[in-house]
Structures are given as C-alpha cells and as structure tokens.
C-alpha atoms as one frame of an Amber mdcrd trajectory, in Angstrom:
protein
   0.000   0.000   0.000   1.268   3.487  -0.711   0.391   7.042   0.270   1.842
  10.405  -0.698   1.985  12.335   2.576   2.331  15.654   0.742  -0.764  15.116
  -1.392  -3.274  14.711   1.451  -4.790  17.517   3.526  -3.470  17.355   7.084
  -6.974  16.702   8.480  -7.344  13.560   6.329  -3.951  11.938   6.841  -4.848
  10.313  10.177  -8.003   8.770   8.683  -6.159   7.593   5.565  -3.378   5.981
   7.562  -5.184   4.623  10.604  -8.808   4.469   9.489 -11.829   5.776  11.401
 -14.905   4.607  13.266 -18.461   5.405  12.284 -19.399   8.875  13.526 -15.804
   9.863  14.269 -16.301  13.096  12.320 -18.753  14.710   9.938 -19.165  12.460
   6.936 -17.898   9.302   8.671 -21.018   7.249   7.936 -19.315   3.886   8.353
 -16.234   2.280   9.806 -13.261   2.347   7.491  -9.914   0.595   7.603  -6.842
   2.733   7.029  -3.862   1.983   4.825  -1.827   0.858   7.829  -4.378  -1.842
   8.614  -4.891  -2.768   4.963  -1.139  -3.323   4.639  -1.147  -5.848   7.498
   1.266  -8.650   6.695   2.726  -6.529   3.904   4.371  -3.165   3.297   3.204
   0.422   3.658   5.148   2.954   1.570   5.040   6.528   2.910   6.236   8.908
   0.215   7.343  12.429   1.222   7.482  11.419   4.891   8.957  14.815   5.769
   5.552  16.411   5.113   3.779  14.548   7.930   2.148  16.921  10.459   3.471
  16.735  14.033   0.378  14.973  15.516   0.597  12.214  12.897   4.308  11.845
  13.571   3.421  10.974  17.166   0.891   8.333  16.117   3.297   6.833  13.590
   6.071   6.705  16.177   3.835   4.793  18.576   2.927   2.300  15.878   6.562
   1.750  14.927   7.454   1.144  18.564   4.521  -1.039  19.586   2.881  -2.217
  16.347  -0.377  -0.894  17.803  -2.720   1.962  16.900  -6.306   3.179  17.237
  -8.617   4.231  14.467  -9.735   7.867  14.516 -12.621   8.066  16.980 -11.970
   4.556  18.258 -10.797   3.117  21.551  -9.900  -0.402  20.517  -6.199  -1.191
  20.219  -5.399  -2.787  16.883  -2.170  -4.748  16.503  -0.790  -5.588  13.078
   2.514  -6.589  11.507   3.266  -4.046   8.796   6.623  -3.114   7.347   7.042
   0.624   6.780   9.202   2.105   4.013   9.498   5.881   3.816  10.959   8.205
   1.193  11.702  11.908   1.123  13.591  14.479  -0.922  13.989  16.656   2.176
  16.964  16.659   4.541  15.370  15.063   7.606  18.395  15.760   9.798  18.026
  19.434   9.009  14.272  19.196   9.669  15.035  17.623  13.052  17.424  20.462
  13.880  14.718  22.998  12.997  12.118  21.178  15.063   9.987  20.287  12.045
  10.516  16.537  12.364  10.699  14.423  15.514  14.171  13.122  16.256  12.839
   9.910  17.849  10.739   9.202  14.753  13.737   9.845  12.509  15.811   7.222
  14.321  12.896   4.776  14.293  12.618   5.131  10.531  16.335   5.255   9.716
  17.053   1.598  10.476  18.208   1.004   6.904  18.880   4.107   4.789  19.297
   3.991   1.013  20.523   7.236  -0.500  19.649   7.670  -4.171  22.159   9.934
  -5.945  20.783  12.739  -8.072  20.383  12.078 -11.782  23.301  14.362 -12.655
  25.543  12.080 -10.564  24.539   9.049 -12.652  25.493  10.254 -16.105  25.207
   6.825 -17.692  21.561   6.556 -16.644  20.339   9.773 -18.250  20.337   8.676
 -21.900  19.068   5.224 -20.929  16.094   6.677 -19.060  15.457   9.266 -21.767
  15.191   6.551 -24.416  12.862   4.532 -22.201  10.581   7.546 -21.658  10.708
   8.356 -25.377   9.607   4.845 -26.293   6.815   4.963 -23.711   5.409   8.386
 -24.640   5.908   7.902 -28.373   3.784   4.738 -28.239   1.079   6.601 -26.314
   1.084   9.422 -28.869   0.994   7.076 -31.859   4.499   8.120 -32.917   6.343
   4.809 -32.418   9.214   5.635 -34.814  10.415   8.746 -32.950  14.116   8.838
 -32.069  16.458  11.428 -30.573  18.424  13.696 -32.884  22.161  14.030 -32.086
  21.710  17.533 -30.662  18.984  16.216 -28.331  21.233  13.481 -26.942  24.063
  15.981 -26.527  21.754  18.378 -24.686  20.455  15.593 -22.453  23.989  14.649
 -21.432  25.040  18.279 -20.815  21.998  19.351 -18.781  22.417  19.254 -14.981
  18.846  17.985 -14.316  18.042  19.859 -11.110  14.563  18.294 -11.200  16.012
  14.787 -11.486  13.946  12.024 -13.130  10.664  13.956 -12.949  12.197  16.781
 -15.001  13.589  14.325 -17.551  10.233  12.592 -17.831   8.393  15.895 -18.234
  10.746  17.230 -20.913  10.634  14.024 -22.950   6.830  13.873 -22.747   6.578
  17.485 -23.931   9.116  16.853 -26.703   7.104  13.924 -28.045   4.054  16.174
 -28.285   5.980  19.025 -29.924   8.148  16.963 -32.285   7.411  17.647 -35.962
   9.040  14.836 -37.830  10.753  11.568 -36.981  13.313  13.007 -34.554  13.110
  14.775 -31.207  15.440  17.771 -31.180  17.040  19.781 -28.380  14.566  22.549
 -29.153  11.685  20.122 -28.585  13.202  19.399 -25.163  13.644  23.127 -24.536
  17.345  22.524 -23.976  20.414  24.044 -25.581  21.848  21.745 -28.199  25.382
  22.732 -27.258  26.286  23.935 -30.737  27.963  27.063 -29.369  30.369  24.916
 -27.410  31.978  23.353 -30.466  32.504  26.257 -32.817  36.258  26.535 -32.260
  38.368  26.872 -35.395  40.472  23.888 -34.351  39.942  20.699 -32.360  42.059
  22.140 -29.540  39.938  25.293 -29.393  36.716  23.307 -29.466  37.922  21.064
 -26.632  38.996  24.008 -24.519  35.704  25.760 -25.207  33.759  22.749 -23.955
  36.016  22.345 -20.906  35.728  26.015 -19.999  31.939  26.012 -20.350  31.477
  22.888 -18.220  33.920  24.005 -15.519  32.426  27.479 -15.249  28.949  25.987
 -15.105  29.938  23.586 -12.311  31.702  26.332 -10.335  28.677  28.588 -10.661
  26.352  25.805  -9.638  28.316  25.077  -6.458  29.190  28.723  -5.723  32.890
  28.154  -6.324  33.239  25.087  -4.098  36.051  23.179  -5.767  35.422  19.743
  -4.250  31.763  19.699  -5.287  32.560  20.998  -8.772  35.249  18.335  -9.231
  32.796  15.603  -8.191  30.215  16.950 -10.633  32.781  16.904 -13.455  34.138
  13.472 -12.562  37.722  14.637 -11.963  39.972  15.017  -8.940  40.528  18.371
  -7.246  44.160  18.612  -8.465  43.022  17.874 -12.023  40.360  20.560 -11.799
  42.909  23.085 -10.518  45.218  22.248 -13.415  42.399  22.711 -15.931  41.434
  26.037 -14.354  45.048  27.212 -14.532  45.322  26.126 -18.180  42.049  27.795
 -19.175  42.644  30.940 -17.134  39.623  30.414 -14.897  40.346  32.260 -11.661
  38.474  32.470  -8.367  39.525  35.591  -6.497  39.684  35.794  -2.749  37.678
  38.497  -1.088  34.445  37.769  -2.949  32.760  36.247   0.087  34.417  32.865
  -0.283  37.258  31.225   1.605  40.286  29.653   0.008  39.866  25.984  -0.849
  43.588  25.494  -1.469  46.082  27.675   0.476  48.723  27.679  -2.240  46.337
  29.100  -4.819  43.946  31.990  -4.993  40.915  29.855  -5.826  38.028  30.147
  -3.373  35.319  27.865  -2.085  32.373  28.366   0.212  32.490  26.672   3.576
  28.734  26.114   3.602  26.899  23.759   1.239  25.122  25.326  -1.707
C-alpha cells in the first residue's frame, strides 16, 4: 500500500493511515480501515514522509514502537505486523534540527537508509532513461518511430537535471508532443543543443571551449566550491585546478568565499550550496 503524505490535507492523513470509526467526524457514515491496517502482513510505503504533520508523527512513532494503533474516533487497540518504508527528498536531519521533524521518529525510521544519488551524478543513466521515456510516450502518442536527434542526446547529457527524473520525464513527454518529424530535437526538449560549445576553429579550441563552459557551469552551480565541482565533473581536485590554470579560470579571494587550497587563490564556500 502506498500514500503520498504531501498530497493529502493534514486533516485527512490520520483517517487515511489509521482508518476511522463510524461517527468519528462529519461524513464518517461507516467504519473504514486505514492503509496501515490494509497493509497488514505486507508493506506500507510513505512517500514524502517529511511532510507529515506533528500529531501524525506521534501516532506513527507509537505504531513503529509497539505495532499498535487506534482508528480515529476509536478506543480499541489494533495490533498488526506491517513493514514501513518511507521516502523523502527533504533533509530530515536538518528538519530535526529545525524542530519540524521528531528526532525519535527519525531514528525509528532510519534503520536502513538507502541514499539515491541525483540524476546528474549518474550520467550513464540519463540517456538510458530518456530513451525509455521516449519509447513509452511515443507509443502513447501514436508516434512509435520517434528517435532522438544528435543535438537532443548531446543536450540531455550536458543538462544538470536539477529536477532529477521527474524533469527528464516531463521534458521528454513534452518533446514527443511538440516533435514535428521523426526526430526529437534539443529545441523540442527546450534545452540548448550545445552547438555554441563546439565552434572553435580547431579541435584544440573546441575542446577548450567545452572544458571552460562545463567548468564554469559547475563552479557557478556550487558557488565556487572546488570539491563539489570536481565531483560533478568526474575529476579530482588537483586535475580541476590544473584545468582552471590552463584555461585561465580564476576564483579571487575576497568575494565572500574562503580559500579551498592555500597555495592558490581559488576560493570555495564553507557552507553547502
């Protein structure tokens, strides 16, 4: 069973999760089992767990500790064996520090934690997923022969995908609708095709143009933090410094950033972006 905690009004979440008794509130004309009870012997998936209101966090904590709960408006203790899996795109540790999420509930949930890297950190997956979405949406739109043009694939690989898989899915779906012909272009995806990056008169100039563009983009994205930019680009910090020296990309001290490497004048923020 699954529930999106962010999609339900706060006044309905308790009823959806734990069920309610007849007459518990206006409109409760009959007893109703909640998702927690319906998932007995199975698994309940709580998506966007960070959006749970504080009162529901308390009830969920009690269930996780005792495997018991009461329906809304009920007095009978119900005991079930349900496995709970939760997901969130929020930083729950930060939410705990701010008082928005219960620390005891966090530790109850975080028995096994699986961290899913952002799409931009899994470069090999982007084109694979894009082709899968293209095949899916093209079939739905009665355009089964659609393929990606070279500029579209180049744009897909260059884009940083801040919206992760949902953004990729949305752009491909839109592109299928907008495509006029047998190929989806970068314009259909509303992405830059990257043509400006390869207009150097020589291969060396083209390569340096691409390197400069990607490095400057990564530095801007991470506010000059060298370590994060190097990870994004898939190179080591020393390699990134060497490339910056070669391309004349400088980070000056005194612009609100602190030096990332004492021997150089490059700067990096001490706080995460």
